[in-house]
C-alpha positions as CSV (number, residue, x, y, z in Angstrom):
1,X,90.5,117.8,71.5
2,X,90.4,114.1,72.2
3,X,89.6,112.5,75.5
4,X,92.3,110.1,76.9
5,X,91.8,107.4,79.5
6,X,95.0,106.7,81.5
7,X,95.5,103.6,83.6
8,X,98.2,103.2,86.2
9,X,98.7,99.6,87.3
10,X,101.5,98.1,89.5
11,X,102.1,94.8,87.8
12,X,101.5,93.1,84.5
13,X,99.1,90.3,85.8
14,X,96.8,93.0,87.1
15,X,97.0,94.9,83.8
16,X,96.4,92.0,81.5
17,X,92.6,92.4,81.5
18,X,92.9,96.1,80.5
19,X,95.5,95.4,77.8
20,X,93.3,92.7,76.3
21,X,90.1,94.8,76.6
22,X,91.5,97.7,74.7
23,X,94.0,95.9,72.5
24,X,96.9,97.9,74.0
25,X,100.4,97.6,72.5
26,X,103.7,98.3,74.2
27,X,105.3,101.5,73.0
28,X,109.0,101.2,73.3
29,X,109.8,104.9,72.6
30,X,107.5,106.5,75.2
31,X,109.5,105.9,78.4
32,X,112.8,104.3,79.4
33,X,111.7,104.0,83.0
34,X,108.3,102.4,82.9
35,X,106.5,100.2,80.3
36,X,103.8,102.1,78.5
37,X,101.0,100.6,76.4
38,X,98.6,102.4,74.1
39,X,95.6,101.7,71.9
40,X,96.1,102.4,68.2
41,X,94.2,105.7,68.4
42,X,96.0,106.7,71.7
43,X,92.6,107.1,73.4
44,X,93.6,104.6,76.1
45,X,97.0,104.4,77.7
46,X,98.5,102.4,80.5
47,X,101.7,102.4,82.5
48,X,103.1,99.6,84.7
49,X,104.5,101.3,87.8
50,X,105.8,98.5,89.9
51,X,104.9,98.2,93.6
52,X,104.8,101.1,96.0
53,X,103.6,104.7,96.1
54,X,106.9,106.2,95.0
55,X,106.9,104.1,91.9
56,X,103.2,104.9,91.3
57,X,103.9,108.6,91.5
58,X,106.8,108.5,89.1
59,X,105.0,106.3,86.6
60,X,102.0,108.5,86.6
61,X,104.2,111.5,85.9
62,X,106.0,109.6,83.2
63,X,102.7,108.7,81.5
64,X,101.5,112.3,81.7
65,X,104.7,113.7,80.2
66,X,104.8,111.1,77.3
67,X,101.4,112.3,75.9
68,X,101.7,113.6,72.4
69,X,99.9,115.8,71.6
70,X,98.5,117.1,74.9
71,X,95.0,115.6,75.2
72,X,91.8,117.7,75.6
73,X,90.6,115.9,78.7
74,X,92.3,113.2,80.7
75,X,90.7,110.5,82.9
76,X,93.0,108.7,85.4
77,X,92.4,105.3,87.0
78,X,94.6,103.4,89.4
79,X,93.7,99.8,89.1
80,X,94.9,96.6,90.9
81,X,94.4,94.3,93.8
82,X,94.0,95.2,97.5
83,X,93.3,93.7,100.9
84,X,90.1,94.4,102.6
85,X,88.8,94.5,106.2
86,X,85.5,92.9,105.1
87,X,84.9,89.6,103.4
88,X,84.7,91.0,99.8
89,X,87.0,88.5,98.0
90,X,86.9,89.1,94.2
91,X,84.8,92.3,94.3
92,X,85.8,95.5,92.5
93,X,85.6,98.4,94.9
94,X,86.1,102.1,94.3
95,X,88.0,104.2,96.8
96,X,85.7,106.8,98.4
97,X,88.8,108.2,100.2
98,X,92.5,107.7,99.5
99,X,94.7,108.2,102.6
100,X,98.5,108.0,102.8
101,X,99.2,105.8,105.8
102,X,102.5,107.4,106.5
103,X,101.5,111.1,106.3
104,X,97.8,111.0,107.0
105,X,97.0,113.1,103.9
106,X,93.7,112.2,102.2
107,X,92.0,112.8,98.9
108,X,88.4,112.3,98.0
109,X,87.5,111.0,94.5
110,X,84.0,112.3,93.6
111,X,81.4,110.2,91.7
112,X,79.5,112.0,88.9
113,X,77.5,109.3,87.2
114,X,74.2,107.5,87.9
115,X,74.2,105.4,91.1
116,X,72.8,102.5,89.1
117,X,76.2,102.0,87.5
118,X,78.3,103.0,90.5
119,X,80.7,100.5,92.2
120,X,80.7,99.7,95.9
121,X,82.7,102.4,97.7
122,X,85.1,102.1,100.6
123,X,88.0,104.2,102.0
124,X,91.5,103.0,101.0
125,X,94.8,103.4,102.9
126,X,98.1,103.2,101.1
127,X,100.8,101.4,103.2
128,X,104.5,100.8,102.9
129,X,104.3,97.0,103.1
130,X,101.6,94.3,103.0
131,X,99.2,94.1,106.0
132,X,97.8,90.8,107.1
133,X,96.1,91.9,110.4
134,X,92.6,92.6,109.0
135,X,91.2,93.4,112.4
136,X,93.3,96.6,112.4
137,X,91.9,97.7,109.0
138,X,88.9,99.8,107.9
139,X,88.2,99.4,104.2
140,X,90.8,98.7,101.6
141,X,94.6,98.5,102.1
142,X,97.0,98.7,99.2
143,X,100.4,100.2,98.2
144,X,100.1,102.6,95.3
145,X,97.0,104.8,95.4
146,X,98.3,107.8,97.3
147,X,101.3,108.2,95.1
148,X,99.2,107.9,92.0
149,X,96.5,110.3,93.2
150,X,98.9,113.1,94.3
151,X,100.3,113.3,90.8
152,X,97.3,112.4,88.6
153,X,95.1,115.1,90.3
154,X,97.5,117.7,88.8
155,X,96.5,116.5,85.3
156,X,92.7,116.2,85.9
157,X,89.9,116.7,88.4
158,X,88.7,114.7,91.4
159,X,85.7,113.4,89.3
160,X,88.1,112.1,86.6
161,X,90.7,110.7,88.9
162,X,89.6,107.4,90.4
163,X,91.0,104.3,92.2
164,X,89.5,100.9,91.6
165,X,90.8,97.8,93.5
166,X,89.8,94.2,93.3
167,X,89.8,92.5,96.7
168,X,92.5,89.8,96.7
169,X,92.8,89.0,100.4
170,X,90.4,89.6,103.4
171,X,89.7,88.0,106.8
172,X,88.8,84.7,105.1
173,X,91.4,84.7,102.3
174,X,95.0,85.0,103.3
175,X,97.5,87.1,101.4
176,X,99.9,84.2,101.7
177,X,97.9,82.3,99.1
178,X,98.1,85.1,96.6
179,X,100.2,84.7,93.4
180,X,100.4,86.2,89.9
181,X,98.0,83.7,88.4
182,X,95.4,84.4,91.1
183,X,95.9,88.2,90.8
184,X,95.3,88.1,87.0
185,X,92.3,85.8,87.4
186,X,90.7,88.0,90.0
187,X,91.1,91.2,87.9
188,X,89.7,89.4,84.8
189,X,86.7,88.0,86.7
190,X,85.9,91.4,88.2
191,X,85.9,93.2,84.8
192,X,82.3,92.5,83.9
193,X,81.2,94.3,87.1
194,X,83.5,97.3,86.2
195,X,82.3,97.6,82.6
196,X,79.0,99.6,83.2
197,X,80.8,102.0,85.5
198,X,83.7,102.4,83.0
199,X,81.2,103.2,80.2
200,X,79.6,106.0,82.3
201,X,83.1,107.3,83.2
202,X,84.1,107.5,79.6
203,X,80.9,109.4,78.7
204,X,81.7,112.0,81.4
205,X,85.2,112.2,80.0
206,X,84.0,112.7,76.4
207,X,81.6,115.4,77.6
208,X,84.4,117.2,79.5
209,X,86.6,117.0,76.4
210,X,84.0,118.6,74.3
211,X,83.6,121.4,76.8
212,X,87.4,122.0,76.7
213,X,87.6,121.9,72.9
214,X,88.9,125.1,71.2
215,X,86.0,127.2,70.0
216,X,85.8,128.3,66.3
217,X,88.4,130.9,65.4
218,X,90.6,130.2,68.4
219,X,93.7,129.1,66.5
220,X,93.3,131.9,64.0
221,X,93.3,134.5,66.7
222,X,96.4,132.9,68.3
223,X,98.2,133.0,65.0
224,X,97.5,136.7,64.5
225,X,98.2,137.9,68.1
226,X,100.5,137.0,70.9
227,X,98.7,135.8,74.0
228,X,100.2,134.7,77.3
229,X,99.0,131.4,78.8
230,X,96.5,133.3,81.0
231,X,95.2,135.4,78.1
232,X,94.8,132.3,76.0
233,X,92.4,130.9,78.6
234,X,90.6,134.3,78.6
235,X,90.4,134.2,74.8
236,X,89.0,130.6,74.8
237,X,86.3,131.6,77.3
238,X,85.3,134.7,75.4
239,X,85.1,132.9,72.1
240,X,83.1,130.2,73.7
241,X,80.6,132.8,74.9
242,X,80.5,134.4,71.5
243,X,79.7,131.1,69.9
244,X,76.8,130.7,72.2
245,X,75.4,134.2,71.7
246,X,76.4,135.1,68.1
247,X,73.3,133.7,66.4
248,X,74.1,134.2,62.7
249,X,76.6,137.0,63.2
250,X,80.2,136.5,62.2
251,X,83.3,137.8,64.0
252,X,86.1,139.3,61.9
253,X,89.6,139.6,63.4
254,X,90.2,143.1,64.8
255,X,92.8,145.5,63.5
256,X,94.5,145.4,66.9
257,X,98.2,145.7,67.6
258,X,98.5,143.1,70.3
259,X,96.7,140.4,72.2
260,X,95.6,142.7,75.0
261,X,93.8,145.0,72.6
262,X,92.3,142.1,70.7
263,X,90.8,140.8,74.0
264,X,89.4,144.3,74.7
265,X,87.8,144.3,71.2
266,X,86.2,140.9,71.8
267,X,84.8,141.9,75.2
268,X,83.2,145.0,73.6
269,X,81.6,142.8,70.9
270,X,80.2,140.6,73.6
271,X,78.8,143.6,75.5
272,X,77.0,144.7,72.4
273,X,75.7,141.2,71.8
274,X,74.4,141.0,75.4
275,X,72.7,144.4,75.2
276,X,71.0,143.4,72.0
277,X,69.6,140.2,73.6
278,X,68.3,142.2,76.6
279,X,66.7,144.8,74.3
280,X,65.2,142.0,72.1
């Protein structure tokens, strides 16, 4: 299974640095609702959601459903500009907490890479409209993250679902002076600081994809026996365990009548293998 990195970005100026970095191309057939871009190998994908958490949620779902074939492991990043309660103009900051300002619901993205490549972390609040009263803020304020996170988390894990925002306005830089050109420039200038973190993130993503890969023999077993979705997960885990324990032993397909009996056969083989290791 291949690892796929998915980006959800509100507007084209914010996304230009990503499109250029990965040489993404617009894919006209993927979605009629939101513009979708992909790398040639489909390992990096991006959707433009438009402004607001409702649009972000819908665009995230659209990008997830357009994936062909289903990837092994998915990383999700919501990227764009944000206001900040501190003077952090131009800095790339990762959300340590994502809170929906209307409902109060929160999510907590988890870091899993070395601190030496981590980005500064601050809480982020998703609001319905731009905020200019910085004295009332704590951390980042933006308009898409909660909509993105609530949907993306269904496709991945908290470690592989992240929010990165570039500070575009703060107590010393008014939102009134912000425009498309400045937004694009800020995102581009922050890219170098994001690159080490992104490399570490993609390493974690690749490792997770390897873990989720189908073990040897999985497809053959599925062709010979009928398995439910749940029993397919069981089969994958059992075959992964067999691969770790088997040594030089091979595993022939059983003469079972159905998937349930086939799983029972595999469990018995594993019991024998475990007893042999203990006795040895």
